[in-house]
C-alpha positions as CSV (number, residue, x, y, z in Angstrom):
1,M,0.0,0.0,0.0
2,N,1.3,3.4,-0.9
3,S,1.7,5.6,2.1
4,D,1.3,8.8,0.0
5,I,-2.3,8.0,-0.7
6,S,-4.6,9.2,2.1
7,P,-7.9,7.5,2.8
8,A,-10.9,9.2,1.2
9,P,-12.6,11.7,3.5
10,R,-15.7,10.4,5.1
11,D,-19.1,12.0,5.3
12,P,-20.2,13.9,8.5
13,V,-22.7,11.1,9.4
14,F,-19.9,8.5,9.3
15,R,-17.7,10.7,11.5
16,A,-20.4,11.3,14.0
17,L,-21.3,7.6,14.3
18,D,-17.7,6.6,14.4
19,L,-17.2,9.1,17.2
20,T,-20.1,7.6,19.2
21,A,-18.6,4.2,18.8
22,R,-15.2,5.4,20.0
23,L,-16.9,7.0,22.9
24,C,-18.6,3.8,23.8
25,I,-15.3,1.9,23.7
26,T,-13.6,4.7,25.8
27,V,-16.4,4.7,28.4
28,A,-16.4,0.9,28.6
29,G,-12.6,0.9,28.9
30,V,-12.7,3.3,31.8
31,Q,-15.5,1.2,33.4
32,L,-13.4,-2.0,33.0
33,V,-10.4,-0.3,34.7
34,T,-12.8,0.8,37.5
35,L,-14.1,-2.8,37.8
36,I,-10.6,-4.2,38.2
37,A,-9.8,-1.5,40.8
38,M,-13.0,-2.4,42.7
39,F,-12.1,-6.0,42.8
40,G,-8.6,-5.1,44.0
41,W,-10.3,-3.2,46.8
42,L,-12.6,-6.1,47.5
43,V,-9.6,-8.5,47.9
44,F,-7.7,-6.0,50.0
45,G,-10.7,-5.3,52.2
46,R,-11.5,-9.0,52.6
47,Y,-8.1,-10.4,53.2
48,I,-6.0,-7.5,54.6
49,L,-8.5,-5.4,56.5
50,N,-10.8,-8.3,57.3
51,D,-13.7,-6.0,56.4
52,T,-15.4,-6.9,53.1
53,P,-16.9,-3.9,51.2
54,T,-20.4,-5.1,50.6
55,W,-21.2,-2.6,47.7
56,V,-18.6,-4.1,45.3
57,E,-20.7,-7.0,44.1
58,Q,-23.7,-4.8,43.1
59,A,-21.5,-2.2,41.6
60,A,-19.6,-4.8,39.6
61,L,-22.8,-6.3,38.3
62,L,-23.9,-2.8,37.2
63,L,-20.6,-2.1,35.5
64,V,-20.5,-5.5,33.7
65,V,-23.9,-4.6,32.1
66,W,-22.7,-1.2,31.0
67,I,-19.4,-2.6,29.6
68,T,-21.2,-5.4,27.7
69,F,-23.8,-3.2,26.1
70,L,-21.5,-0.3,25.2
71,G,-19.0,-2.8,23.8
72,G,-21.8,-4.5,21.9
73,A,-22.9,-1.3,20.3
74,A,-19.4,-0.4,19.2
75,G,-19.1,-4.0,17.8
76,V,-22.1,-3.4,15.6
77,W,-20.5,-0.3,14.2
78,N,-17.1,-1.9,13.7
79,K,-18.8,-5.1,12.3
80,S,-16.9,-7.1,14.9
81,H,-20.0,-8.5,16.5
82,L,-20.6,-12.3,16.4
83,S,-21.3,-13.3,12.9
84,I,-20.7,-16.3,10.6
85,D,-19.1,-14.5,7.7
86,F,-17.3,-17.5,6.3
87,V,-20.6,-19.2,5.4
88,R,-21.7,-16.1,3.4
89,E,-18.3,-15.7,1.8
90,M,-18.3,-19.4,0.6
91,M,-21.5,-18.8,-1.3
92,P,-21.6,-17.8,-4.9
93,P,-21.4,-14.0,-5.5
94,A,-25.0,-13.8,-6.5
95,L,-26.0,-14.9,-2.9
96,R,-23.5,-12.9,-1.0
97,I,-25.2,-9.5,-1.5
98,P,-28.7,-10.7,-0.4
99,L,-27.2,-12.4,2.6
100,R,-25.4,-9.1,3.5
101,W,-28.8,-7.3,3.3
102,L,-30.4,-10.0,5.4
103,A,-27.7,-9.7,8.1
104,V,-28.0,-5.9,8.3
105,I,-31.8,-6.0,8.4
106,G,-31.7,-8.7,11.1
107,V,-29.4,-6.6,13.3
108,L,-31.6,-3.5,12.6
109,I,-34.7,-5.4,13.7
110,F,-33.0,-6.8,16.8
111,A,-31.6,-3.4,17.7
112,G,-35.0,-1.8,17.4
113,Y,-36.5,-4.3,19.9
114,L,-33.5,-3.9,22.2
115,A,-33.9,-0.1,22.3
116,W,-37.7,-0.3,22.7
117,Y,-37.7,-2.9,25.5
118,G,-34.6,-1.4,27.1
119,V,-36.5,1.8,27.6
120,E,-39.6,-0.1,28.8
121,L,-37.6,-2.1,31.3
122,A,-35.8,1.0,32.6
123,E,-39.2,2.7,33.1
124,K,-40.7,-0.3,34.9
125,T,-37.7,-0.8,37.3
126,W,-36.9,2.9,38.0
127,R,-38.7,3.0,41.3
128,R,-36.8,0.0,42.8
129,R,-33.4,0.6,44.3
130,I,-30.3,-1.5,43.9
131,P,-29.3,-2.9,47.3
132,M,-26.0,-1.5,48.7
133,L,-25.8,1.3,46.0
134,D,-29.2,3.0,46.7
135,I,-29.6,4.0,43.0
136,A,-32.5,3.2,40.7
137,E,-32.7,-0.4,39.4
138,G,-33.5,1.1,36.0
139,W,-29.8,2.0,35.6
140,R,-29.2,-1.7,34.8
141,A,-31.5,-1.3,31.7
142,V,-30.4,2.0,30.5
143,P,-27.3,0.6,28.7
144,M,-29.6,-1.9,26.9
145,A,-31.6,1.0,25.5
146,I,-28.5,2.9,24.5
147,C,-27.0,-0.1,22.8
148,G,-30.2,-0.8,20.9
149,A,-30.5,2.8,19.8
150,L,-26.9,3.1,18.7
151,S,-27.0,-0.3,17.0
152,F,-30.1,0.8,15.2
153,L,-28.4,3.9,13.9
154,Y,-25.3,2.0,13.0
155,S,-27.4,-0.6,11.1
156,L,-29.3,2.2,9.3
157,Y,-26.0,3.6,8.1
158,H,-24.8,0.1,7.0
159,L,-28.1,-0.3,5.2
160,A,-27.6,3.1,3.4
161,M,-24.2,1.9,2.4
162,L,-25.7,-1.2,0.8
163,L,-28.3,1.0,-1.0
164,R,-25.3,3.0,-2.4
165,G,-23.7,-0.3,-3.6
166,Q,-21.0,-0.2,-1.0
167,D,-20.0,-3.0,1.3
168,P,-20.4,-2.0,5.0
169,T,-17.8,-4.5,6.0
170,E,-15.1,-2.4,4.4
171,H,-15.4,0.9,6.4
């Protein structure tokens, strides 16, 4: 590859969606470091201080949900989510394109349901409190709604790429 050739400039929508995916990865990364530090504190408290911090388990569960869903949304944008591409790529070229459409539309539908029911679950659980943390239980469902909404937007962009005759796996 020639290093003198710069990549083609991307449209503003691409840049905005790419920024949100990078933000998801950054936030999830900070949360992962926080999770590791919390477990370090748990071990220190339990075995050195002989005083186990009781809030760590609930905080860890909350962080794992956030890390998973934010990472999942970024995975949809980066096309690094779980998929079985080798089956599609083994098919004749005439079948590959419809299978790409089917995959993007499937993720789009799933993401829509994830966003919708994530909001619904957050609303239904908002009045309950998470033990030891004393925050709304709905905070466990908020990342589900965020992941669904972002994945829906990312899939719409991938669908638009397919409509323009571009392969969304190449961005």
